N, CA, C and O of each residue as an XYZ file, in Angstrom:
880
protein
N     -14.073    137.819    132.159
C     -13.219    138.942    132.305
C     -12.941    139.411    130.186
O     -12.106    138.783    129.534
N     -13.526    140.169    129.752
C     -13.181    140.938    128.107
C     -11.714    141.018    128.529
O     -11.307    141.480    129.595
N     -10.998    140.516    127.567
C      -9.649    140.619    126.965
C      -9.361    141.552    125.423
O      -9.889    141.644    124.315
N      -8.056    142.205    126.241
C      -8.204    143.175    124.946
C      -6.602    143.768    124.066
O      -6.034    144.818    124.364
N      -6.331    143.212    123.442
C      -4.615    142.905    123.191
C      -4.898    144.309    121.995
O      -5.810    144.507    121.192
N      -3.928    144.927    122.262
C      -3.590    146.241    121.106
C      -1.784    145.913    120.961
O      -0.901    146.075    121.803
N      -1.687    145.279    119.209
C      -0.671    145.782    118.830
C      -0.365    146.704    118.161
O      -1.067    147.417    117.444
N       1.085    146.737    118.441
C       1.966    148.220    118.330
C       2.250    147.668    117.132
O       3.000    146.730    116.862
N       1.398    148.522    116.260
C       1.554    148.375    114.737
C       0.295    149.438    113.908
O      -0.880    149.600    114.239
N       1.027    150.023    112.785
C      -0.189    150.269    111.617
C      -0.257    149.425    111.247
O      -1.484    149.348    111.307
N       0.208    147.994    110.575
C       0.221    147.155    109.167
C      -1.052    146.528    109.462
O      -1.166    145.842    110.478
N      -2.083    146.715    108.609
C      -3.628    146.278    108.671
C      -3.172    144.667    108.212
O      -4.218    144.027    108.098
N      -2.258    144.001    107.981
C      -1.429    142.980    107.197
C      -1.328    142.340    108.726
O      -2.080    141.391    108.946
N      -0.594    142.714    109.629
C      -0.628    142.053    110.366
C      -1.324    141.929    111.697
O      -1.089    141.260    112.703
N      -2.559    143.074    111.263
C      -3.515    142.790    112.651
C      -4.573    141.641    111.573
O      -5.354    140.834    112.078
N      -4.473    141.723    110.779
C      -5.594    140.570    110.228
C      -5.052    139.458    109.973
O      -5.686    138.490    109.553
N      -3.538    139.465    110.246
C      -2.633    138.053    110.589
C      -3.431    137.185    112.052
O      -3.945    136.068    112.125
N      -3.237    138.299    113.110
C      -3.238    137.828    114.887
C      -4.858    138.300    115.031
O      -5.248    138.799    116.086
N      -5.816    138.089    113.818
C      -7.263    138.385    114.379
C      -7.760    136.825    113.982
O      -8.780    136.397    114.523
N      -6.852    135.797    112.812
C      -7.287    135.032    112.225
C      -6.644    133.892    113.250
O      -7.151    132.771    113.297
N      -5.391    134.278    114.143
C      -5.206    133.147    114.960
C      -6.020    133.187    116.151
O      -6.100    132.169    116.839
N      -6.633    134.240    116.477
C      -7.782    134.673    117.647
C      -9.104    133.815    117.444
O      -9.830    134.125    116.499
N      -9.305    133.225    117.904
C     -10.573    133.027    118.002
C     -11.590    133.182    119.414
O     -12.808    133.362    119.409
N     -10.814    133.069    120.435
C     -12.002    133.228    121.488
C     -12.802    134.310    121.182
O     -12.362    135.331    120.654
N     -13.569    134.194    121.385
C     -14.598    135.711    121.310
C     -14.925    136.280    122.291
O     -16.137    136.495    122.302
N     -14.092    136.845    123.652
C     -14.040    137.854    124.718
C     -12.994    138.192    124.452
O     -12.649    139.088    125.223
N     -11.938    137.850    123.435
C     -10.568    138.785    123.492
C     -10.876    139.799    121.782
O     -11.177    139.414    120.653
N     -10.652    140.961    122.277
C     -10.635    141.177    121.436
C      -9.265    142.505    120.329
O      -8.660    143.370    120.963
N      -9.127    142.408    119.279
C      -7.526    143.138    118.580
C      -7.493    144.565    118.119
O      -8.171    144.867    117.137
N      -6.928    145.277    118.600
C      -6.731    146.667    118.075
C      -5.345    147.223    117.727
O      -4.609    147.659    118.612
N      -4.999    147.206    116.465
C      -4.069    148.521    116.101
C      -3.873    149.427    117.097
O      -4.789    149.522    117.915
N      -2.629    150.321    117.281
C      -2.362    151.002    117.991
C      -3.418    152.828    117.880
O      -3.811    153.668    118.691
N      -3.474    152.600    116.144
C      -4.210    153.430    115.416
C      -5.376    153.634    116.173
O      -5.647    154.655    116.805
N      -6.333    152.188    116.039
C      -7.672    151.580    116.190
C      -7.848    151.891    118.096
O      -8.959    151.923    118.624
N      -6.925    152.032    118.654
C      -6.941    152.402    120.532
C      -7.190    153.650    120.283
O      -7.981    154.344    120.923
N      -6.329    154.108    119.056
C      -5.973    156.238    119.566
C      -4.693    155.978    120.769
O      -4.685    156.689    121.774
N      -3.910    155.187    120.618
C      -2.485    155.698    121.150
C      -1.149    155.882    119.966
O      -1.230    155.659    118.758
N      -0.238    156.237    120.542
C       0.691    157.185    119.527
C       1.697    156.621    120.318
O       1.664    156.906    121.515
N       2.736    155.756    119.844
C       4.521    156.020    120.080
C       4.978    154.883    119.444
O       4.625    153.782    119.023
N       6.472    156.072    119.623
C       7.599    155.620    118.710
C       8.629    155.246    118.892
O       9.481    155.536    118.052
N       8.947    154.575    119.867
C      10.212    154.360    120.787
C      11.175    154.290    119.469
O      10.984    154.091    118.269
N      12.171    154.522    120.199
C      13.933    153.896    119.647
C      13.645    152.420    119.451
O      13.107    151.782    120.356
N      13.975    151.873    118.339
C      13.957    150.057    117.982
C      15.534    150.533    118.800
O      15.568    151.604    118.193
N      16.448    150.569    119.416
C      17.935    150.140    119.589
C      18.296    148.738    119.803
O      19.507    148.553    119.926
N      17.349    147.435    119.899
C      18.321    146.778    120.446
C      18.755    145.995    119.674
O      18.287    146.071    118.538
N      19.987    144.746    119.985
C      20.556    144.206    119.619
C      20.625    142.852    119.462
O      21.467    142.118    119.979
N      19.491    142.446    118.551
C      18.400    141.774    118.250
C      16.744    141.821    118.534
O      16.046    142.363    119.391
N      16.551    141.196    117.676
C      15.018    140.971    116.888
C      13.936    141.200    118.350
O      13.194    142.178    118.437
N      14.034    139.930    119.614
C      13.430    139.955    120.649
C      13.615    141.476    121.519
O      12.628    142.125    121.866
N      14.714    141.818    121.738
C      14.597    143.450    122.558
C      14.059    144.305    121.370
O      12.919    144.649    121.680
N      14.309    144.674    120.448
C      13.121    145.656    119.463
C      12.157    145.469    120.000
O      11.623    146.205    120.830
N      11.720    144.250    119.525
C       9.858    143.538    120.231
C       9.340    143.887    121.528
O       8.184    144.132    121.873
N      10.409    143.865    122.177
C       9.839    144.196    123.746
C      10.412    145.412    123.764
O      10.137    145.457    124.963
N      10.940    146.424    123.577
C      10.868    147.795    123.845
C      10.181    148.234    123.284
O      10.180    149.401    123.675
N       8.895    148.048    121.897
C       8.337    148.570    121.643
C       6.958    148.351    122.807
O       6.559    149.114    123.687
N       6.492    147.076    122.413
C       5.768    146.306    123.501
C       5.617    147.296    124.938
O       4.497    147.643    125.312
N       6.879    147.707    125.696
C       6.789    147.929    127.107
C       6.231    149.277    126.670
O       5.095    149.606    127.011
N       7.234    150.307    125.698
C       6.368    151.486    125.850
C       5.341    151.999    125.205
O       5.193    153.211    125.049
N       4.557    151.125    124.782
C       3.274    151.229    124.523
C       2.554    150.901    125.770
O       1.712    151.761    126.029
N       2.618    149.811    126.741
C       2.046    149.133    128.046
C       2.541    150.642    129.125
O       2.077    150.955    130.221
N       3.322    151.143    128.536
C       3.946    152.115    129.820
C       3.007    153.124    129.340
O       2.723    153.951    130.206
N       2.310    153.333    127.941
C       1.824    154.815    127.995
C       0.777    154.595    128.334
O       0.249    155.318    129.179
N      -0.148    153.074    127.562
C      -0.973    153.103    128.152
C      -1.803    153.188    129.461
O      -2.933    153.632    129.664
N      -0.692    152.502    130.459
C      -0.789    152.944    132.010
C      -0.685    154.506    132.231
O      -1.668    155.118    132.647
N       0.213    154.993    132.021
C       0.124    156.298    132.283
C      -1.253    156.723    131.894
O      -1.970    157.167    132.791
N      -1.784    156.637    130.506
C      -3.232    157.838    130.023
C      -4.195    156.812    131.102
O      -5.304    157.345    131.064
N      -4.271    155.787    131.893
C      -4.896    155.353    132.233
C      -5.112    155.665    134.091
O      -5.974    155.236    134.859
N      -4.184    156.384    134.281
C      -4.132    157.240    135.398
C      -4.487    158.254    134.854
O      -5.571    158.585    135.335
N      -4.145    158.962    134.075
C      -4.876    160.376    133.826
C      -6.184    160.369    133.465
O      -6.785    161.331    133.944
N      -7.005    159.483    132.649
C      -8.195    159.640    131.976
C      -7.993    160.195    131.076
O      -8.477    161.305    130.852
N      -7.107    159.489    130.193
C      -7.130    160.460    128.739
C      -7.062    159.165    127.845
O      -6.512    159.390    126.767
N      -7.587    157.537    128.065
C      -7.478    156.654    127.681
C      -8.619    156.315    126.335
O      -9.595    155.624    126.629
N      -8.512    156.693    125.214
C      -9.328    156.718    124.089
C     -10.920    155.234    124.264
O     -12.104    155.346    123.946
N     -10.270    154.201    124.798
C     -11.166    153.281    124.850
C     -11.520    153.252    126.517
O     -11.163    154.084    127.351
N     -12.399    151.932    126.750
C     -12.693    151.449    128.392
C     -12.237    150.152    128.914
O     -12.445    149.058    128.388
N     -11.483    150.425    130.193
C     -11.182    149.418    129.851
C     -11.865    148.723    131.512
O     -11.242    148.033    132.319
N     -13.067    149.122    131.590
C     -13.326    148.583    132.881
C     -14.304    146.954    132.376
O     -15.071    146.568    131.494
N     -13.543    146.390    133.768
C     -13.469    145.004    133.094
C     -13.227    144.218    131.589
O     -13.832    143.365    130.939
N     -12.036    144.987    131.439
C     -11.105    144.643    130.848
C      -9.565    144.478    131.018
O      -8.901    145.282    131.673
N      -9.233    143.797    130.626
C      -7.604    143.278    130.996
C      -6.959    143.518    129.490
O      -7.169    142.857    128.473
N      -6.028    144.780    129.686
C      -4.992    144.552    128.337
C      -3.593    144.208    128.343
O      -2.743    144.486    129.189
N      -3.461    143.412    127.027
C      -2.246    142.977    126.756
C      -1.578    143.524    125.504
O      -1.986    143.315    124.362
N      -0.753    144.082    125.758
C       0.503    144.726    124.351
C       1.434    144.346    123.848
O       2.574    144.248    124.304
N       0.878    143.993    122.456
C       2.016    143.205    121.705
C       2.801    143.803    120.252
O       2.246    144.510    119.410
N       3.632    143.524    120.226
C       4.692    144.070    119.332
C       5.348    142.692    118.954
O       5.446    141.727    119.712
N       5.912    142.786    117.261
C       6.837    142.695    116.889
C       7.975    142.920    116.216
O       7.865    144.096    115.868
N       9.045    142.497    115.803
C       9.996    142.815    115.044
C      10.811    141.593    113.804
O      11.255    140.473    114.059
N      10.784    142.231    112.626
C      11.542    141.115    112.200
C      12.105    141.531    110.778
O      11.920    142.588    110.175
N      12.763    140.535    110.441
C      14.106    140.295    109.349
C      14.105    139.514    108.288
O      13.163    138.792    107.959
N      15.416    139.651    107.568
C      15.932    138.471    106.773
C      17.890    138.431    107.299
O      18.798    139.260    107.362
N      17.719    136.874    107.587
C      19.087    136.781    107.799
C      19.474    135.678    106.928
O      18.801    134.680    106.670
N      20.546    135.953    106.539
C      21.039    135.398    104.891
C      22.288    135.187    106.122
O      22.484    135.733    107.208
N      23.111    133.946    105.234
C      24.487    133.252    106.438
C      25.404    133.594    105.808
O      26.368    134.044    106.427
N      25.438    133.543    104.889
C      26.339    133.968    103.806
C      27.032    135.175    103.965
O      28.226    135.317    103.700
N      25.978    136.400    104.574
C      26.044    137.348    104.688
C      26.706    137.716    106.467
O      26.543    138.693    107.198
N      27.209    136.867    106.585
C      27.361    136.726    108.230
C      25.777    137.388    108.873
O      25.942    137.539    110.083
N      24.700    137.711    108.569
C      24.017    137.791    109.209
C      22.606    138.671    109.028
O      21.539    138.870    109.609
N      23.505    139.154    107.540
C      22.892    140.467    107.232
C      21.197    139.957    106.210
O      20.489    139.094    105.692
N      21.415    141.145    106.499
C      20.650    142.179    106.802
C      20.118    142.812    108.458
O      20.265    143.924    108.966
N      19.445    141.519    108.985
C      19.373    141.074    109.770
C      18.662    142.313    110.911
O      17.744    142.807    110.255
N      18.683    142.721    111.732
C      17.796    143.878    112.810
C      17.640    144.754    111.399
O      16.459    145.002    111.158
N      18.443    145.198    110.560
C      18.616    146.651    109.957
C      17.757    145.967    108.475
O      17.564    146.594    107.434
N      17.434    144.857    108.692
C      16.472    144.933    107.043
C      15.908    145.438    106.518
O      16.333    145.638    105.380
N      14.449    146.090    106.890
C      13.989    147.455    106.711
C      14.620    148.949    105.998
O      14.185    149.667    105.097
N      16.173    149.047    107.095
C      16.640    150.259    106.961
C      17.793    149.981    105.957
O      18.314    151.019    105.550
N      18.319    148.833    105.459
C      19.108    148.851    104.863
C      18.856    149.526    103.600
O      17.747    149.655    103.081
N      19.817    149.889    103.203
C      20.305    150.953    102.288
C      19.861    151.826    101.811
O      20.053    152.379    100.728
N      18.925    152.084    102.996
C      17.991    153.424    103.672
C      16.590    152.393    103.464
O      16.462    151.302    102.908
N      15.438    153.464    104.323
C      14.153    153.284    104.878
C      13.268    153.532    103.967
O      12.075    153.250    104.085
N      13.843    154.142    102.872
C      12.936    154.520    101.784
C      13.687    154.154    100.493
O      13.509    154.841     99.487
N      14.320    153.352    100.485
C      15.102    152.470     99.682
C      13.829    151.496     99.103
O      13.045    150.813     99.761
N      13.918    151.691     97.575
C      13.430    150.519     97.077
C      13.755    149.209     97.110
O      14.896    148.749     97.063
N      12.336    148.378     97.223
C      13.608    146.749     97.152
C      13.331    145.871     96.369
O      13.168    144.659     96.511
N      13.272    146.679     95.339
C      14.275    145.612     94.025
C      15.486    145.913     94.323
O      16.398    145.087     94.293
N      15.652    147.356     94.702
C      16.923    147.432     94.156
C      17.437    147.570     95.243
O      18.364    148.372     95.353
N      16.783    146.505     96.840
C      17.711    146.112     97.981
C      17.954    144.606     97.617
O      18.751    144.057     98.378
N      17.515    143.933     96.763
C      17.437    142.385     96.532
C      18.474    142.643     95.591
O      19.513    142.430     96.216
N      18.770    143.000     94.385
C      19.286    143.400     92.839
C      20.738    143.431     93.744
O      21.591    142.564     93.552
N      21.025    145.054     95.244
C      22.378    144.564     95.364
C      22.754    143.489     96.003
O      23.835    143.033     95.630
N      22.169    142.889     96.915
C      22.454    141.754     98.199
C      22.524    140.312     96.963
O      23.137    139.268     97.184
N      21.839    140.576     95.856
C      22.356    139.333     95.411
C      23.541    139.354     94.309
O      24.187    138.390     93.898
N      23.653    140.762     93.932
C      25.120    140.888     93.914
C      26.396    140.943     94.472
O      27.549    140.928     94.040
N      25.863    141.009     95.534
C      27.040    139.949     96.685
C      27.290    138.804     96.769
O      28.412    138.311     96.876
N      26.516    138.389     96.738
C      25.847    137.482     96.688
C      26.579    136.133     94.704
O      26.701    134.926     94.499
N      26.709    136.860     94.229
C      26.566    136.706     92.980
C      27.282    135.128     92.951
O      26.648    134.148     92.559
N      28.978    135.043     93.524
C      29.866    133.925     93.883
C      29.639    132.996     94.742
O      30.531    132.191     95.010
N      28.050    132.913     95.507
C      28.060    132.077     96.406
C      27.185    130.862     96.041
O      26.201    131.049     95.325
N      27.445    129.792     96.432
C      27.054    128.443     95.929
C      25.781    128.368     96.010
O      25.166    129.291     96.544
N      25.267    127.507     95.613
C      23.544    127.464     95.414
C      23.298    126.458     97.005
O      22.355    126.472     97.797
N      24.546    125.677     97.003
C      24.093    125.212     98.763
C      24.378    126.187     99.918
O      24.260    125.807    101.083
N      24.794    127.589     99.573
C      25.733    127.951    100.962
C      24.162    129.329    100.933
O      23.916    129.886    102.003
N      23.729    129.511    100.306
C      22.608    130.639    100.107
C      21.363    130.637    100.795
O      20.376    131.259    100.405
N      21.419    129.846    101.951
C      20.503    129.557    103.042
C      19.991    131.145    103.991
O      20.904    131.695    104.606
N      19.097    131.555    104.035
C      18.252    132.607    104.584
C      16.995    131.858    105.677
O      16.618    130.714    105.931
N      16.728    132.922    106.007
C      15.141    132.594    107.043
C      15.406    133.668    107.376
O      16.426    134.289    107.676
N      13.994    133.917    107.268
C      13.064    135.037    107.814
C      12.728    135.093    108.762
O      11.997    134.126    108.975
N      12.881    136.159    110.193
C      12.756    136.073    111.386
C      11.762    136.497    112.546
O      12.241    137.529    113.014
N      10.978    136.280    113.002
C      10.181    137.308    113.941
C      10.208    137.068    114.937
O      10.406    135.898    115.262
N      10.018    138.070    115.901
C       9.881    138.206    117.483
C       8.831    138.862    117.892
O       8.520    140.052    117.827
N       8.282    137.862    118.357
C       6.954    138.882    119.676
C       6.773    139.196    120.406
O       6.651    138.169    121.073
N       6.520    140.337    121.330
C       7.053    140.403    122.148
C       5.684    141.021    122.755
O       5.017    141.661    121.942
N       5.101    140.903    124.259
C       3.570    141.253    125.170
C       4.372    141.471    126.655
O       5.307    140.939    127.254
N       3.606    142.370    126.826
C       3.640    142.721    127.909
C       1.768    142.457    128.262
O       0.752    142.935    127.757
N       2.013    141.488    129.342
C       0.662    140.294    129.805
C      -0.387    141.742    130.704
O       0.189    142.825    130.798
N      -1.532    141.650    131.162
C      -2.048    142.377    131.874
C      -1.044    142.926    133.658
O      -0.863    143.983    134.263
N      -0.728    141.732    133.817
C      -0.119    141.623    135.120
C       1.292    142.249    135.456
O       1.767    142.310    136.590
N       1.945    142.746    134.187
C       2.906    143.103    134.298
C       4.239    142.784    132.933
O       5.064    143.472    132.332
N       3.755    141.155    132.950
C       5.032    140.427    133.210
C       5.341    140.733    131.714
O       4.435    141.286    131.090
N       6.317    140.492    131.158
C       6.819    140.564    129.795
C       7.691    139.359    129.082
O       8.806    138.939    129.390
N       6.899    138.993    128.138
C       7.461    137.682    127.370
C       7.337    137.789    125.814
O       6.473    138.416    125.201
N       8.703    136.814    125.126
C       8.861    136.895    124.303
C       9.234    136.230    123.559
O      10.075    135.509    124.096
N       9.067    135.888    122.071
C       9.326    134.050    121.543
C       9.259    134.705    120.107
O       8.863    135.842    119.850
N       9.782    133.642    119.123
C      10.487    133.616    118.219
C      10.154    133.078    117.060
O       9.636    132.030    117.445
N      10.086    133.067    115.823
C       9.478    132.134    114.850
C      10.174    132.223    113.861
O      10.127    133.446    113.735
N      11.226    131.646    112.477
C      11.331    131.493    112.005
C      10.844    130.461    110.371
O      10.248    129.385    110.423
N      11.133    130.911    109.525
C      10.611    130.555    107.617
C      12.062    130.748    107.411
O      12.907    131.617    107.629
N      11.977    129.391    106.821
C      13.319    128.796    106.310
C      13.204    128.812    104.499
O      12.250    128.616    103.747
N      14.670    129.145    104.247
C      14.812    129.264    102.905
C      16.143    129.314    102.100
O      17.126    128.821    102.652
N      16.284    129.841    100.888
C      17.310    130.448    100.478
C      17.292    131.981     99.012
O      16.272    132.360     98.437
N      18.267    132.360     98.855
C      18.223    133.047     98.241
C      18.585    132.625     97.010
O      19.534    131.972     96.575
N      16.856    133.547     96.162
C      17.505    132.742     94.975
C      18.409    133.938     93.662
O      18.930    134.979     94.062
N      18.439    133.567     92.266
C      18.838    134.851     91.499
C      18.437    134.943     90.833
O      18.683    134.614     89.673
N      17.266    135.665     91.494
C      15.989    136.642     90.594
C      14.889    136.447     91.407
O      14.312    135.643     92.139
N      14.862    137.843     90.814
C      13.622    138.263     91.807
C      12.088    137.516     90.992
O      12.030    137.512     89.762
N      11.190    137.056     91.649
C       9.876    136.517     90.899
C       8.663    136.502     92.216
O       8.723    136.386     93.440
N       7.498    136.700     91.138
C       5.887    136.857     92.142
C       6.175    138.605     92.725
O       7.040    139.419     93.049
N       4.658    138.372     92.543
C       4.080    139.760     92.892
C       3.210    140.005     93.966
O       2.628    141.046     94.269
N       3.201    138.340     94.770
C       2.622    138.625     95.988
C       3.121    138.812     97.461
O       4.286    138.758     97.068
N       3.266    138.989     98.844
C       3.921    139.613     99.667
C       4.609    141.103     99.264
O       4.274    141.823     98.323
N       5.622    141.338    100.215
C       6.199    142.797    100.448
C       7.874    142.593    101.100
O       8.375    141.629    101.680
N       8.244    143.450    100.858
C       9.721    143.584    101.033
C      10.667    143.001    100.600
O      11.241    143.588     99.683
N      11.271    141.587    101.048
C      12.612    140.488    100.464
C      11.734    139.565     99.964
O      12.181    138.699     99.213
N      10.271    139.590    100.308
C       9.647    138.192     99.280
C       9.994    137.197     97.792
O      10.062    136.042     97.370
N      10.117    138.412     97.479
C      10.707    137.866     95.708
C      11.663    137.118     95.763
O      11.676    135.934     95.428
N      12.837    137.962     96.335
C      14.080    136.368     96.305
C      14.033    135.617     97.248
O      14.920    134.764     97.285
N      13.369    135.625     97.967
C      13.098    134.636     99.184
C      12.583    133.027     98.652
O      11.397    132.728     98.520
N      13.575    132.220     98.423
C      12.871    131.202     97.974
C      12.609    129.564     98.854
O      13.434    128.778     99.320
N      11.240    129.526     98.812
C      11.055    128.032     99.736
C      10.918    127.219     98.588
O      10.235    127.329     97.570
N      12.148    125.939     99.199
C      12.585    124.722     98.052
C      11.004    123.838     98.293
O      10.623    123.182     97.324
N      10.256    123.835     99.369
C       9.337    122.627     99.715
C       8.296    123.482     98.624
O       7.591    122.574     98.184
N       7.785    124.930     97.880
C       6.946    124.902     97.312
C       7.598    125.079     95.938
O       6.701    125.168     95.101
N       8.536    125.144     95.507
C       9.471    125.220     94.155
C       9.401    127.013     94.166
O       9.996    127.697     93.333
N       8.625    127.530     95.187
C       8.168    128.660     94.136
C       9.148    130.024     95.573
O       9.479    129.534     96.653
N       9.356    131.102     95.380
C       9.548    132.331     96.066
C       7.937    132.700     97.235
O       6.740    132.530     97.004
N       8.392    133.040     98.005
C       7.340    133.873     98.903
C       6.752    134.758     98.730
O       6.119    135.398     99.570
N       6.892    135.033     97.173
C       5.967    136.119     96.807
C       5.296    135.424     95.834
O       4.337    136.149     95.568
N       5.225    134.247     95.010
C       4.996    133.101     94.214
C       4.075    132.318     94.993
O       3.661    131.375     94.319
N       3.403    132.358     96.620
C       2.504    131.710     97.020
C       1.212    132.062     97.589
O       0.869    133.202     97.275
N       0.774    131.729     97.983
C      -0.698    132.405     98.395
C      -0.408    133.234     99.331
O       0.719    133.705     99.488
N      -1.540    133.524    100.142
C      -1.400    134.480    101.415
C      -1.862    133.460    102.329
O      -1.439    133.517    103.484
N      -2.594    132.612    102.029
C      -3.061    131.343    102.560
C      -1.758    130.368    103.096
O      -1.441    130.087    104.252
N      -1.239    130.035    102.026
C       0.060    129.207    102.169
C       1.335    130.021    103.444
O       1.864    129.711    104.511
N       1.335    131.019    102.615
C       2.330    131.946    103.811
C       1.784    132.192    104.970
O       2.276    132.609    106.018
N       1.155    132.016    104.801
C       0.720    132.460    106.840
C       0.672    131.292    107.735
O       0.859    131.169    108.946
N       0.334    130.379    106.687
C       0.977    129.077    107.278
C       2.194    128.763    107.741
O       2.224    128.415    108.922
N       3.179    128.784    107.168
C       4.527    128.514    106.823
C       5.556    129.935    107.953
O       6.621    129.791    108.554
N       4.625    131.223    107.835
C       5.427    131.870    107.908
C       6.293    132.574    109.341
O       5.552    132.691    110.317
N       7.308    132.901    109.492
C       7.942    133.289    110.808
C       7.065    134.652    111.232
O       7.666    135.259    112.118
N       5.928    135.240    110.882
C       5.378    135.845    112.443
C       4.122    134.525    112.508
O       3.801    134.038    113.592
N       3.555    134.101    111.301
C       2.494    133.557    112.041
C       3.128    132.117    113.228
O       2.393    131.589    114.062
N       4.572    131.741    113.011
C       4.149    130.658    113.992
C       4.854    131.906    115.349
O       4.558    131.808    116.540
N       5.505    132.661    114.950
C       5.800    133.889    116.769
C       4.309    134.479    116.957
O       4.008    134.914    118.068
N       3.555    134.502    116.118
C       2.355    134.933    116.876
C       1.603    133.771    117.440
O       1.075    133.866    118.548
N       1.519    132.488    116.605
C       0.815    131.264    117.442
C       1.224    131.207    118.593
O       0.378    131.379    119.471
N       3.011    130.884    119.107
C       3.909    130.208    120.416
C       3.056    132.050    121.340
O       3.015    132.106    122.569
N       2.628    133.004    120.650
C       2.341    133.802    121.835
C       1.280    133.686    121.945
O       0.764    134.398    122.806
N       0.767    133.156    121.498
C      -1.129    133.389    121.989
C      -1.236    132.390    122.677
O      -1.914    132.558    123.691
N      -0.620    130.901    122.443
C      -0.279    129.785    123.190
C       0.357    130.385    124.827
O      -0.421    130.250    125.772
N       1.032    130.696    124.963
C       1.079    131.609    126.113
C       0.768    132.807    126.610
O       1.226    133.302    127.640
N      -0.020    133.278    125.871
C      -1.403    133.589    126.141
C      -2.634    133.398    127.120
O      -3.349    133.998    127.922
N      -2.400    132.105    126.498
C      -3.844    131.739    127.040
C      -3.658    130.860    127.985
O      -4.586    130.623    128.758
N      -1.736    129.839    128.182
C      -1.642    129.480    129.235
C      -1.706    130.551    130.470
O      -2.122    130.116    131.544
N      -1.448    131.473    130.411
C      -1.580    132.546    131.374
C      -2.931    132.967    131.543
O      -3.051    133.189    132.748
N      -3.609    133.108    131.180
C      -5.513    132.697    131.524
C      -6.011    132.005    132.006
O      -7.124    132.198    132.494
N      -5.192    130.603    132.073
C      -5.295    129.398    132.438
C      -5.208    129.841    133.931
O      -6.110    130.002    134.754
N      -3.527    130.029    134.063
C      -3.031    129.817    135.119
C      -3.524    130.822    136.336
O      -3.601    130.660    137.554
N      -3.871    132.101    135.330
C      -4.780    133.032    136.505
C      -5.990    132.472    136.238
O      -6.775    133.370    135.934
N      -6.369    131.676    136.218
C      -8.459    131.204    136.261
C      -9.205    132.883    135.401
O     -10.192    133.585    135.623
N      -8.398    132.905    134.688
C      -9.247    134.411    133.978
C     -10.924    133.559    132.758
O     -10.901    132.854    131.749
N     -11.754    133.973    133.352
C     -12.444    133.784    132.102
C     -13.206    134.670    131.083
O     -13.696    134.166    130.072
């Protein structure tokens, strides 16, 4: 039976990343836009894990309702649908875990990330290097075809740099220093980042759970 994974995002990078991880030719990955599904639930959870499941659950429920109404824009005959979603952010130990689940909206959704990073560095200007530890965290939530809910988490460890370096990546990457590379995550290549990234780790863990679920349910 064909498997369809709808990833609850409009981010092309995330879709590309999950497609790179899934090698099964019988599994197709679509974004919400590609699947013709529109949902924007209030991600008001207290953790990355809760927020990831909130969105996956909302999209799965919308798909179930549209299927019953016959208004789905894609064919589900001989196809099982899994919905996945992620929530991610930057956790800084010296700031008590901030910005955490509020990473995207820290100092405002539309605030330039260079300004956000500069403000964080000002708050940390007296923090010694050994205490500048931080990590990017990503949780991936999923609703499998049988309705069961699953969530996994991945992390990428680093430290907060004293400046902004590099043009690759996005968000907080330019001041997130990776000691093993001697560079920020905005200075390494996309391939290098995908191999160690928080989202890549979480996605690979979720796909392993999904593959195990398929084996357990004897789905070919």
